[in-house]
C-alpha positions as CSV (number, residue, x, y, z in Angstrom):
1,M,-0.1,0.0,-0.1
2,A,1.4,3.3,-1.1
3,E,1.7,6.7,1.3
4,T,-1.8,8.7,0.3
5,V,-2.2,12.5,0.1
6,Y,-4.6,14.6,1.5
7,R,-5.0,18.3,0.5
8,V,-7.5,20.6,1.9
9,S,-7.9,24.7,2.2
10,G,-8.1,26.8,5.4
11,D,-11.3,27.9,6.8
12,G,-10.4,29.0,9.9
13,R,-10.7,26.2,11.9
14,R,-7.9,23.8,13.6
15,A,-5.5,22.0,11.1
16,D,-6.1,18.7,13.1
17,I,-9.7,19.4,12.8
18,L,-9.8,20.1,9.0
19,L,-7.2,16.9,7.8
20,S,-9.2,14.9,10.6
21,E,-12.4,15.5,8.4
22,A,-10.4,15.1,4.7
23,S,-9.2,12.2,6.0
24,G,-11.6,9.8,8.1
25,L,-8.6,9.5,10.5
26,S,-8.5,10.4,14.2
27,R,-7.6,14.0,15.5
28,S,-4.9,12.3,17.9
29,R,-3.5,10.3,14.7
30,V,-3.5,13.2,12.3
31,A,-1.7,15.4,15.2
32,S,1.0,12.3,15.4
33,L,1.7,12.6,12.1
34,M,2.0,16.2,12.3
35,A,4.4,15.9,15.0
36,E,6.4,13.6,13.0
37,G,6.9,16.1,10.0
38,C,4.0,14.4,7.6
39,C,2.7,18.3,7.0
40,L,3.1,21.5,5.3
41,L,1.1,24.5,5.0
42,A,1.3,26.8,2.3
43,G,4.6,24.5,1.4
44,K,6.3,24.5,4.5
45,P,6.7,22.3,7.5
46,C,3.8,22.6,10.2
47,Q,4.0,20.2,13.4
48,K,1.2,22.8,15.4
49,A,-2.2,20.7,15.4
50,G,-3.9,23.4,16.9
51,I,-2.9,26.3,14.0
52,R,-5.9,27.6,12.1
53,P,-4.7,28.2,8.3
54,A,-6.4,31.1,6.7
55,P,-8.9,30.6,4.0
56,G,-7.2,29.6,1.0
57,Q,-4.1,28.9,2.9
58,E,-3.5,24.7,1.6
59,L,-2.8,22.3,4.3
60,L,-0.9,18.9,2.6
61,L,-1.1,15.7,4.7
62,T,1.4,12.7,3.7
63,V,0.0,9.6,5.3
64,P,3.0,7.4,5.2
65,E,2.7,3.2,4.3
66,P,1.6,1.1,7.1
67,R,5.1,-0.1,8.5
68,P,4.8,-3.9,9.9
69,A,4.0,-4.5,13.1
70,A,6.0,-5.4,16.4
71,P,3.7,-8.5,17.0
72,Q,4.3,-11.6,14.9
73,P,1.6,-13.0,13.0
74,E,0.6,-16.5,14.7
75,D,-1.1,-19.8,13.8
76,L,-3.6,-20.0,16.3
77,P,-6.7,-21.4,16.8
78,L,-9.2,-18.8,16.0
79,E,-13.0,-19.1,15.0
80,I,-13.7,-16.0,12.6
81,L,-17.5,-15.4,11.7
82,Y,-17.3,-12.3,9.9
83,Q,-15.1,-10.3,7.7
84,D,-15.0,-7.9,4.6
85,A,-12.1,-5.0,3.7
86,D,-13.2,-2.7,7.0
87,L,-13.8,-5.5,10.2
88,A,-14.1,-8.6,11.1
89,V,-15.8,-10.2,14.3
90,V,-14.2,-13.3,15.8
91,V,-14.5,-15.5,19.2
92,K,-12.3,-14.8,21.3
93,P,-11.5,-18.2,23.4
94,R,-11.2,-18.0,27.1
95,G,-7.8,-17.7,28.4
96,M,-6.8,-15.9,25.2
97,V,-4.6,-12.1,26.3
98,T,-5.7,-9.7,23.9
99,H,-3.0,-7.4,23.3
100,P,1.3,-8.5,23.7
101,A,2.6,-7.1,26.9
102,A,5.1,-8.0,29.3
103,G,4.9,-11.8,30.0
104,H,2.7,-11.5,26.9
105,A,4.4,-11.6,24.1
106,E,3.3,-14.4,22.3
107,G,0.2,-16.3,21.9
108,T,-1.9,-13.3,22.3
109,L,-5.4,-12.5,19.9
110,V,-3.4,-9.6,18.0
111,N,-0.7,-12.2,17.0
112,A,-3.8,-15.2,16.2
113,L,-5.4,-12.1,13.9
114,M,-2.4,-10.8,12.4
115,F,-2.2,-14.5,10.6
116,H,-5.8,-15.2,10.1
117,L,-7.2,-11.7,8.6
118,D,-7.1,-11.1,4.8
119,S,-6.1,-7.1,3.7
120,L,-5.0,-5.4,6.7
121,G,-5.1,-1.6,5.7
122,G,-3.4,-0.5,8.8
123,I,-4.0,0.9,12.3
124,G,-2.2,4.3,13.7
125,G,0.3,3.5,10.7
126,E,1.1,0.0,11.3
127,L,0.0,-3.6,9.4
128,R,-2.1,-4.6,12.4
129,P,-5.4,-5.0,13.7
130,G,-7.6,-2.4,16.0
131,I,-9.1,-3.8,18.7
132,V,-12.6,-1.4,19.4
133,H,-13.8,-2.8,22.5
134,R,-11.7,-5.4,24.8
135,L,-12.5,-9.0,27.1
136,D,-10.5,-10.2,29.9
137,R,-8.5,-13.0,29.5
138,D,-10.9,-15.2,31.6
139,T,-13.9,-14.0,29.3
140,S,-14.8,-15.6,26.2
141,G,-17.0,-14.6,23.3
142,L,-17.3,-11.7,20.5
143,M,-15.4,-9.1,19.6
144,I,-15.1,-6.6,16.4
145,V,-11.7,-5.5,14.8
146,A,-11.2,-2.8,12.5
147,K,-8.9,-3.6,9.7
148,N,-8.2,0.4,8.9
149,D,-8.3,3.6,10.4
150,E,-11.6,4.6,9.1
151,S,-12.8,1.6,10.6
152,Q,-11.8,2.2,14.1
153,L,-12.7,5.5,14.6
154,A,-16.3,5.0,13.3
155,L,-16.6,1.8,15.1
156,S,-15.3,3.5,18.3
157,R,-17.7,6.5,18.1
158,M,-20.6,3.7,17.8
159,L,-19.3,2.4,20.8
160,A,-18.9,5.8,22.8
161,N,-22.6,6.7,21.6
162,R,-24.1,3.2,22.7
163,E,-24.9,2.4,19.3
164,M,-23.5,-1.0,19.7
165,E,-25.7,-3.6,21.4
166,K,-23.3,-5.7,23.4
167,H,-24.9,-8.8,25.2
168,Y,-23.6,-11.4,27.8
169,R,-24.1,-14.6,29.6
170,A,-23.6,-15.0,33.1
171,L,-23.9,-17.6,36.1
172,V,-24.2,-15.5,39.0
173,E,-24.6,-16.6,42.8
174,G,-27.4,-16.9,44.7
175,R,-31.3,-16.3,43.2
176,M,-32.6,-12.8,42.0
177,K,-35.1,-11.6,44.0
178,E,-36.5,-9.7,40.7
179,P,-36.5,-10.7,37.2
180,S,-34.9,-8.8,35.7
181,G,-33.1,-4.8,37.2
182,R,-30.9,-2.2,35.7
183,I,-27.2,-1.5,38.3
184,E,-26.1,2.1,37.7
185,L,-23.0,2.4,39.8
186,P,-19.8,4.4,39.2
187,I,-16.6,2.6,38.7
188,G,-13.1,3.1,38.7
189,R,-9.7,2.0,40.0
190,S,-9.9,0.3,43.4
191,K,-7.7,2.3,46.0
192,K,-7.0,-0.6,48.3
193,D,-5.9,-3.2,45.0
194,R,-4.5,-0.9,42.2
195,K,-4.8,-4.3,40.4
196,K,-8.8,-4.4,41.2
197,M,-12.0,-2.1,40.0
198,A,-14.6,-0.7,42.5
199,V,-17.4,0.8,42.7
200,D,-16.5,4.5,43.4
201,P,-18.4,7.6,43.4
202,E,-15.8,9.3,41.8
203,G,-15.3,7.0,38.7
204,R,-16.8,6.9,35.3
205,E,-20.5,6.1,34.5
206,A,-21.0,2.2,34.2
207,V,-24.6,1.3,33.7
208,T,-25.3,-2.9,33.2
209,E,-28.8,-4.1,32.7
210,W,-29.8,-7.8,33.1
211,T,-32.6,-10.5,33.1
212,A,-32.7,-13.5,34.8
213,L,-32.8,-16.8,32.2
214,A,-33.1,-19.5,34.2
215,E,-32.5,-20.6,38.0
216,G,-30.2,-23.5,39.3
217,K,-28.7,-24.7,42.8
218,N,-28.2,-21.3,44.4
219,C,-27.3,-20.0,41.3
220,T,-29.3,-17.8,38.3
221,L,-28.2,-17.6,34.5
222,L,-28.5,-14.0,33.2
223,D,-28.6,-11.9,30.1
224,V,-26.3,-9.0,30.6
225,H,-26.8,-5.9,28.5
226,I,-24.0,-3.5,29.3
227,L,-24.5,0.3,28.1
228,T,-20.7,1.3,28.9
229,G,-17.4,-0.6,28.4
230,R,-15.4,-0.3,32.2
231,T,-13.0,-2.4,32.8
232,H,-14.4,-5.7,34.7
233,Q,-18.1,-3.9,34.5
234,I,-20.3,-6.7,34.9
235,R,-18.1,-8.7,37.4
236,V,-17.6,-5.4,39.7
237,H,-21.8,-4.4,39.2
238,M,-22.6,-7.7,40.0
239,K,-20.3,-8.3,42.5
240,A,-21.7,-4.7,43.8
241,I,-25.3,-6.2,44.1
242,Q,-24.1,-9.3,46.3
243,H,-24.5,-11.7,43.3
244,P,-20.7,-12.1,42.1
245,V,-20.1,-14.3,38.7
246,C,-19.5,-17.7,39.6
247,G,-15.9,-19.0,39.2
248,D,-14.5,-14.7,39.5
249,P,-10.9,-15.7,41.0
250,I,-10.7,-11.8,41.8
251,Y,-14.5,-10.9,42.3
252,G,-16.4,-13.9,43.3
253,L,-16.8,-16.3,46.3
254,E,-14.3,-17.6,48.3
255,K,-16.8,-20.9,48.8
256,G,-19.0,-20.7,45.5
257,L,-20.3,-22.4,43.2
258,P,-17.5,-25.4,41.9
259,V,-17.6,-24.3,38.3
260,P,-15.0,-24.9,35.7
261,C,-14.1,-21.5,34.6
262,L,-15.1,-17.7,35.4
263,M,-19.2,-17.9,33.8
264,L,-19.1,-14.9,31.5
265,H,-19.6,-15.1,27.8
266,A,-20.1,-12.6,25.3
267,W,-23.0,-13.8,23.3
268,S,-24.2,-11.0,21.0
269,L,-23.4,-8.3,19.2
270,R,-25.3,-6.1,16.6
271,F,-23.9,-3.0,15.2
272,P,-24.7,-1.0,11.7
273,H,-22.0,-1.3,10.1
274,P,-19.1,1.7,9.6
275,R,-19.1,2.3,6.0
276,T,-22.8,0.6,4.5
277,G,-24.8,1.2,7.4
278,A,-26.2,-2.4,7.1
279,E,-27.1,-4.1,10.7
280,L,-24.8,-6.5,11.4
281,S,-25.7,-9.1,14.1
282,F,-23.7,-12.3,15.5
283,Q,-23.7,-15.1,18.1
284,A,-21.5,-17.2,19.6
285,P,-22.9,-20.3,21.4
286,L,-21.6,-21.2,25.1
287,P,-18.2,-22.9,25.0
288,E,-17.8,-26.4,26.9
289,D,-16.5,-25.3,29.6
290,F,-19.8,-22.7,30.4
291,R,-22.0,-25.5,29.4
292,R,-20.2,-28.0,32.2
293,G,-20.8,-25.3,34.9
294,L,-24.1,-24.8,33.8
295,K,-25.0,-28.4,34.5
296,T,-22.9,-28.1,38.1
297,G,-25.2,-25.3,38.5
298,G,-28.1,-27.7,37.6
299,I,-29.4,-25.5,35.0
300,Q,-30.8,-27.0,32.1
301,Y,-30.9,-24.0,29.8
302,A,-32.7,-25.1,26.3
303,D,-30.5,-22.7,23.8
304,L,-26.9,-24.0,24.3
């Protein structure tokens, strides 16, 4: 893929806004490119994202060819439900870390995606997939992956604007007193343990809706709809209402239902395609370890 050049005339607004609209890139990406010397204003280098070109002054942004990403492709098992030139929808297996990091340089979802996906267009100047939303290592299920900057920006906006509908299946401890409910409790980093999240009045808004699907031996299978995407949101919210997710090693009961895994699975996704607007809808069947956990809880659930 060759470098791409975008031209735009000043109209009194900030350079990063003008170039973001012209290119479809995020303003932060445009600012980064400008800082790298990829922008000219009236023929001279321009590195200030906040500058306001006068009417008639020409801005020229050169987006270089995407460079190879640091993570290496790995032929890891991965179920791909859908892909086109802009995005892919995959099923992340339980136990797989999303991004390479210290202690997890290999075997991650990004490594697998780089091997399996076709025609990656580049995210942030690298030939890599763009993770739109994340799942905890021990949570299985559906994830959306962007293949280019334009798709990444559009999908991230959908997520922020709550245009993306995400439902989970969760087996929680105890029986619910009501058939459904809504939890609105802000979540932030725990002040007692920085590795955990907690309900915190100073935290960020977090909204979770739940509906009981089936009851078992002092446990309940829930459909959980999250309207925000905070770290560990479902796990923290369910703990806050005294119904922690079964098998949760961080927020769960010390002597809870003896299930084989964290009983949380990203079940369904629905969202408009970022380019065509066509509605896309996907479901990921419950994995085998989750089904075993349901049987341990004495739940006979037809839609397995």
